[in-house]
FIDRENRO-650405 format. One line per field, with one value per residue (C-alpha): residue number from 1; y, z, x. Coordinates in pm, 1 decimal. Each point is the difference from the previous one (the first is absolute). Layout:
<recs>
resi <- [NUM; ...]
py <- [Y; ...]
pz <- [Z; ...]
px <- [X; ...]
</recs>
This chain:
<recs>
resi <- [1; 2; 3; 4; 5; 6; 7; 8; 9; 10; 11; 12; 13; 14; 15; 16; 17; 18; 19; 20; 21; 22; 23; 24; 25; 26; 27; 28; 29; 30; 31; 32; 33; 34; 35; 36; 37; 38; 39; 40; 41; 42; 43; 44; 45; 46; 47; 48; 49; 50; 51; 52; 53; 54; 55; 56; 57; 58; 59; 60; 61; 62; 63; 64; 65; 66; 67; 68; 69; 70; 71; 72; 73; 74; 75; 76; 77; 78; 79; 80; 81; 82; 83; 84; 85; 86; 87; 88; 89; 90; 91; 92; 93; 94; 95; 96; 97; 98; 99; 100; 101; 102; 103; 104; 105; 106; 107; 108; 109; 110; 111; 112; 113; 114; 115; 116; 117; 118; 119; 120; 121; 122; 123; 124; 125; 126; 127; 128; 129; 130; 131; 132; 133; 134; 135; 136; 137; 138; 139; 140; 141; 142; 143; 144; 145; 146; 147; 148; 149; 150; 151; 152; 153; 154; 155; 156; 157; 158; 159; 160; 161; 162; 163; 164; 165; 166; 167; 168; 169; 170; 171; 172; 173; 174; 175; 176; 177; 178; 179; 180; 181; 182; 183; 184; 185; 186; 187; 188; 189; 190; 191; 192; 193; 194; 195; 196; 197; 198; 199; 200; 201; 202; 203; 204; 205; 206; 207; 208; 209; 210; 211; 212; 213; 214; 215; 216; 217; 218; 219; 220; 221; 222; 223; 224; 225; 226; 227; 228; 229; 230; 231; 232; 233; 234; 235; 236; 237; 238; 239; 240; 241; 242; 243; 244; 245; 246; 247; 248; 249; 250; 251; 252; 253; 254; 255; 256; 257; 258; 259; 260; 261; 262; 263; 264; 265; 266; 267; 268; 269; 270; 271; 272; 273; 274; 275; 276; 277; 278; 279; 280; 281; 282; 283; 284; 285; 286; 287; 288; 289; 290; 291; 292; 293; 294; 295; 296; 297; 298; 299; 300; 301; 302; 303; 304; 305; 306; 307; 308; 309; 310; 311; 312; 313; 314; 315; 316; 317; 318; 319; 320; 321; 322; 323; 324; 325; 326; 327; 328; 329; 330; 331; 332; 333; 334; 335; 336; 337; 338; 339; 340; 341; 342; 343; 344; 345; 346; 347; 348; 349]
py <- [-8579.1; 151.9; -307.0; -222.5; -76.4; 160.5; -202.7; -12.1; 181.7; 348.3; 34.0; -54.2; 222.5; 274.9; -38.2; 21.4; 293.4; 184.1; -96.9; 61.1; 75.8; -321.6; -94.3; -133.6; -184.5; 127.7; -47.5; -372.8; 93.3; 137.9; -320.1; -209.2; 187.2; -76.0; -372.9; 31.7; -274.0; -158.4; -86.5; -346.6; 110.6; 174.0; -317.7; -242.8; -177.5; 118.4; -13.9; -14.0; -160.0; -38.8; 198.2; -262.3; 252.2; -1.3; 298.2; 82.8; 341.6; 109.8; 49.6; 226.2; 310.0; -172.7; 42.4; -164.9; -311.9; -43.8; -58.0; -362.1; -59.4; 153.5; 9.7; -32.5; 320.3; 199.6; -124.5; 131.1; 323.7; 25.0; -133.5; 257.2; 273.1; -128.2; -29.3; 371.3; 80.6; -13.5; -78.8; -65.6; -169.2; -4.4; -293.4; 14.6; -11.2; 331.6; -105.7; -322.6; 17.0; -104.3; 309.4; 76.3; -370.0; -27.2; 195.3; -342.7; -250.0; -111.7; 92.8; -320.8; 45.3; 253.4; -170.5; -223.5; 326.9; 196.9; -281.9; -98.5; 333.0; 71.8; -289.9; 74.9; 317.5; -198.0; -214.6; 276.1; 207.1; -336.6; -39.7; 349.6; -8.6; -343.5; 189.2; 370.9; -102.0; 295.1; -3.0; 33.7; 2.3; -115.9; 268.8; -140.4; 263.2; 86.8; 212.1; 216.2; -246.8; 160.0; 146.3; 255.8; 28.5; 402.3; 48.6; -77.0; -137.9; 124.6; 394.4; -67.1; -123.6; 150.6; -219.5; -307.6; -216.7; -287.8; -127.2; -0.4; 19.4; -360.9; -114.0; 138.5; -106.8; -362.7; 44.0; 124.9; -257.6; -290.0; 166.2; 60.7; -376.1; -92.2; 225.2; -79.2; -362.7; 40.7; 188.2; 355.2; 219.1; 266.1; 115.1; 325.3; 147.2; 213.2; 232.5; 104.1; 245.5; -67.7; 52.2; -220.5; -327.5; 74.2; -9.9; -336.7; -121.1; 84.8; -120.7; -338.2; -6.0; 60.8; -323.2; -165.7; 70.3; -87.4; -334.3; -92.0; 119.0; 250.0; 354.8; 80.5; 338.0; 169.4; 258.2; 233.4; 167.5; 250.8; 139.1; 369.4; -10.1; 336.7; 347.5; 78.2; -181.3; -227.0; -339.1; -114.7; 38.1; 320.5; 0.6; 153.4; -128.6; 124.0; -67.5; -369.0; -62.2; 73.1; -229.5; -300.9; 84.5; -202.3; -290.6; 91.9; -90.5; -66.9; 217.1; 224.7; 190.2; 24.1; -177.9; -67.2; 304.9; 246.8; 17.0; 90.6; 392.7; 45.6; -241.7; 178.6; 292.8; -254.4; -193.1; 289.4; 59.4; -350.4; 24.1; 246.9; -155.8; -340.5; -131.9; -331.6; -97.6; 133.5; -185.9; 114.9; -179.9; 198.4; -87.5; 46.0; 403.8; -34.7; -196.9; 140.6; -13.6; -383.9; -59.3; -122.9; 145.9; 231.5; 75.8; -182.5; -124.0; 288.3; 231.3; -144.9; -71.2; 361.2; 137.4; -272.2; 92.5; 370.4; -206.4; -104.3; 327.4; 143.2; -261.7; -82.2; -383.4; -353.0; -231.0; 93.3; -222.9; 13.6; -19.5; -25.1; -38.0; -35.6; -320.0; -151.1; 245.8; 297.4; -158.2; -61.6; 383.4; 78.7; -204.2; 128.0; 372.4; -47.8; -196.4; 332.7; 132.7; -26.4; -154.9; 278.8; 8.9; -16.4; 253.0; -333.1; -367.8; -246.3; -340.6; -230.0; -231.8]
pz <- [8001.7; 87.7; -169.5; 268.2; 306.7; 346.3; 255.4; 293.2; 182.9; -190.9; 120.6; 336.9; 24.6; -191.5; 262.5; 288.6; -134.1; -21.4; 356.5; 188.3; -65.3; -50.8; 214.6; -182.8; 164.9; 102.6; -64.2; -54.4; -2.9; 361.5; 135.5; -190.9; 135.2; 363.3; -67.9; -26.8; -241.9; -137.0; -348.3; 129.1; 107.5; -337.2; -225.4; 229.9; 120.4; 350.7; 107.2; -277.2; -304.2; -252.3; -299.8; -344.0; -192.4; -19.2; -5.3; 98.9; 60.9; 388.3; 77.5; 338.3; -80.2; -234.0; 169.7; -263.9; 33.8; 357.4; -146.5; -129.5; 345.3; 274.1; -110.7; 342.0; 131.6; -299.8; 61.0; 384.4; -128.0; -210.3; 258.4; 231.7; -221.6; -66.3; 334.2; 58.7; -250.9; -363.9; -255.1; -266.9; 66.7; -254.2; -142.7; 92.9; -404.1; -32.1; -173.5; -120.5; -359.2; -208.4; -58.7; 396.6; 73.6; -234.6; 271.0; 176.1; -272.8; 53.6; -324.3; -3.6; 358.2; -97.7; -78.8; 328.3; 188.0; -136.6; 38.1; 324.0; 115.1; -89.7; 194.9; 332.4; 3.6; -58.7; 298.3; 246.6; -105.8; -2.8; 358.2; 100.3; -184.0; 198.6; 315.7; -37.2; -341.5; -205.5; -370.2; -96.9; -338.8; -144.3; -172.7; -261.1; 64.4; -325.6; 75.1; -264.8; -50.8; 58.8; -384.4; -141.8; -357.9; -74.7; 127.5; -80.2; 297.6; -169.4; -1.4; -305.9; -177.4; 25.4; -248.8; 156.0; 166.3; 255.6; -70.5; -280.4; 21.2; -161.5; 285.3; 278.1; -189.3; 3.1; 367.4; 147.2; -183.0; 154.3; 347.0; -42.5; -137.3; 324.3; 165.1; -142.0; 36.0; 385.1; 39.0; 16.1; 22.7; -158.8; -146.0; 189.2; -286.7; 283.3; 73.9; -349.3; -88.6; -374.7; -176.1; -309.2; 217.8; 166.0; -355.9; -64.8; 323.2; -89.1; -336.9; 127.1; 223.0; -300.1; -168.9; 315.1; 80.6; -390.6; 64.4; 323.8; -164.1; 287.9; 97.6; 378.9; 131.5; -1.8; 243.0; -144.3; 236.0; -115.4; 222.4; 32.9; 39.7; 134.9; 55.2; -363.6; 9.9; -261.6; -115.0; -59.8; -390.9; 86.3; 26.2; 226.0; 183.2; -273.3; -289.5; 196.2; -13.5; -339.5; -126.3; 186.9; 6.2; -287.2; 183.9; 216.7; 335.5; 304.8; 177.9; -92.1; 250.6; 169.1; 204.4; 127.3; -23.1; 226.0; 367.8; 24.2; 29.4; -290.1; -227.9; 96.7; -277.7; -295.7; 148.4; -18.5; -347.9; -118.9; 181.7; -186.5; -345.7; 84.4; -86.1; 140.2; 397.7; 136.1; 224.4; 238.5; 174.8; 123.9; 162.5; 347.1; -4.9; -166.1; 118.3; 244.1; -45.8; 28.2; -220.1; 269.4; 21.7; 343.6; -64.9; 230.9; -78.7; 183.1; -181.6; -373.9; 85.4; 55.9; -298.6; -205.4; 180.5; -161.4; -380.8; 149.7; 139.8; -309.6; -232.7; -192.6; 76.6; -47.6; 50.2; 302.4; 119.9; 97.8; -200.6; 108.0; 367.7; 109.0; 186.6; 143.5; 252.1; -251.3; -208.7; 355.8; 75.9; -376.4; 0.6; 329.5; -95.2; -335.6; 109.8; 75.2; -390.8; -285.4; -317.0; -296.3; -243.4; -357.6; -252.1; -204.0; 47.8; -215.7; 126.1; -187.5; -214.8]
px <- [9609.2; -293.9; -214.0; 168.1; -227.0; 126.3; 144.7; -217.2; 232.8; -138.0; -341.5; 143.9; 240.9; -218.3; -257.4; 220.5; 192.2; -316.8; -77.8; 305.3; 412.0; 138.9; 331.8; 295.6; 270.4; 381.3; 330.0; 118.6; 395.6; -42.8; -141.4; 200.5; 332.5; -115.7; 5.4; 383.9; 14.5; 344.7; 132.5; -132.5; -319.5; -53.9; 117.0; -203.0; 299.6; 0.0; -338.7; -316.7; -76.2; 314.8; -74.7; -16.1; 147.8; 378.1; 222.4; 340.7; -74.7; -24.9; -332.2; -18.9; -239.7; -192.1; -298.9; -214.4; 134.3; -125.7; -310.8; 110.8; 275.7; -180.4; -387.4; -112.6; 167.5; -128.1; -362.3; 62.0; 93.7; -301.7; -241.2; 148.0; -67.6; -364.8; -72.9; 136.2; -299.7; 149.9; -326.1; 252.3; 372.3; 272.8; 202.3; 369.5; 112.4; 126.5; 292.8; -135.9; 57.2; 287.6; 114.1; 108.6; 19.8; 305.3; 213.0; -54.6; 34.3; -396.9; -158.0; -141.5; -178.5; -229.1; -319.7; 63.7; 49.8; -350.5; -216.1; 141.5; 10.4; -367.1; -93.2; 189.4; -171.8; -349.7; 53.7; 66.2; -280.6; -231.2; 140.4; -116.1; -348.0; -63.8; 61.4; -202.5; -180.2; 84.3; 126.2; 336.2; 162.3; 349.2; 200.6; 240.4; 304.8; 193.9; 278.3; 187.6; 318.1; 347.7; 39.1; -168.4; -141.9; -3.4; 343.7; 359.5; 209.3; 283.0; 70.8; 272.3; -265.0; -372.6; -175.7; 127.7; -264.9; 30.9; -301.6; -279.6; -376.1; -34.7; 244.8; -232.5; -296.7; 90.6; 147.4; -346.5; -179.2; 160.1; -14.5; -381.8; -95.7; 164.1; -222.0; -299.6; 66.5; 76.8; -374.1; 102.8; -336.5; 177.1; 340.9; 167.7; 272.8; 164.0; 331.7; -18.9; 314.9; -34.4; -355.1; 116.6; 104.7; -369.5; -136.2; 206.0; -202.8; -289.7; -28.4; 138.4; -292.2; -198.5; 131.8; 7.0; -356.5; -109.0; 177.7; -193.7; -320.5; -91.3; 122.0; 161.8; -33.4; 320.6; 145.7; 306.9; 216.7; 256.4; 291.1; 91.1; 402.5; 56.0; -126.1; -23.2; -342.6; 68.9; 96.4; 343.7; -129.3; -91.5; -401.8; -204.6; -275.3; -253.0; 210.7; 24.0; -340.3; -68.8; 268.5; -154.8; -372.8; -79.2; 43.5; -313.0; 160.3; -164.1; 215.4; 269.3; 240.3; 348.8; 176.4; 399.9; 270.5; -202.0; -137.5; -383.7; 69.7; 233.8; -271.2; -288.9; -1.4; 56.2; -262.1; -230.9; 80.3; -56.0; -290.2; -135.5; 48.1; -68.1; -366.7; 85.4; 92.2; 325.4; 254.0; 271.4; 222.6; 337.9; 281.7; 67.1; 84.9; 376.8; 272.5; 281.0; 409.1; -33.5; -262.0; -263.8; -347.5; -83.0; -352.5; -239.6; -316.0; -233.6; 202.4; -35.5; -360.3; -41.7; 125.8; -174.7; -335.9; 34.5; -37.7; -323.7; -93.8; 56.2; -165.7; 281.6; 11.5; -170.2; 281.5; 276.8; 265.7; 370.6; 326.5; 370.1; 20.5; -327.2; -93.3; -364.1; -14.8; 11.4; -276.8; -202.4; 53.1; -56.9; -395.6; -84.4; 102.2; -196.2; -315.3; -224.7; 80.7; -235.9; 217.4; 93.2; -256.4; 118.4; -140.2; -133.5; 108.6; -68.0; 59.0; 233.9; -237.7]
</recs>
């Protein structure tokens, strides 16, 4: 893979990350919920674009499908995040694999979801750049799927696996090909609870890059699931880094599950061992009894500013519960801080 030419975004992102702390966007789910969409809206039969891929399954809650049925609404969300200060915006493709879309009977839609998902973000970012001239980048979001390769879902059969490495590799490969076709500038493998799943995604990226003849920057983001300070598959931040460092990612970091305060010690550990840029995008605190997030933009920004003050981060954004107001507050709070300087950094080539 090192023989492949680098995507043009690699040099741009690397230069920017040495100059400032880059801003990633915030939650999509929070914004989509506020639209109050019905089943007909999800399928496009009410208002929107009717999906050409048929399924007999209910689609409400399949947020990825909105790429095809409500692209204008999603473009506006991406645009709002860009204007709030985001340098990097994620595609709405967290569940756009055949494995995850099987729940909705839309495996056949996966390529379209990813290709069009990247195009929707590109349109939004180009609109923002036309206003203020700032360069912005499309991150093709690759979620963990709803299955785990390291653990058995059956307590009575610990050797059983609901998915294999090759199942994941093939599914991720289809997703990454679609994202590249749509013009993604980088690939973000995120919310990693099982590092074996992430390894399959990394391998799929390597295969896809080889086929396309160009290597895109990769961002890798794990999730610490509880107070143990470990991923669901049992790794500490240090172990997680050593398991994925062979991919020579543009960034490594953490997202989801925790608010900024709880995430800070784990980011400190990761920043102490990683020789590449680091990325953190915490939730807006922890959910309340109703599953809602109460932490306001200023509170989140104040906590994230401590990451910057301690020299822990190069890229910062928001996960569950965050809004454009959160991202704007984070961008403002971090504007005066210098980015973390890795012990060494070799740009992907």
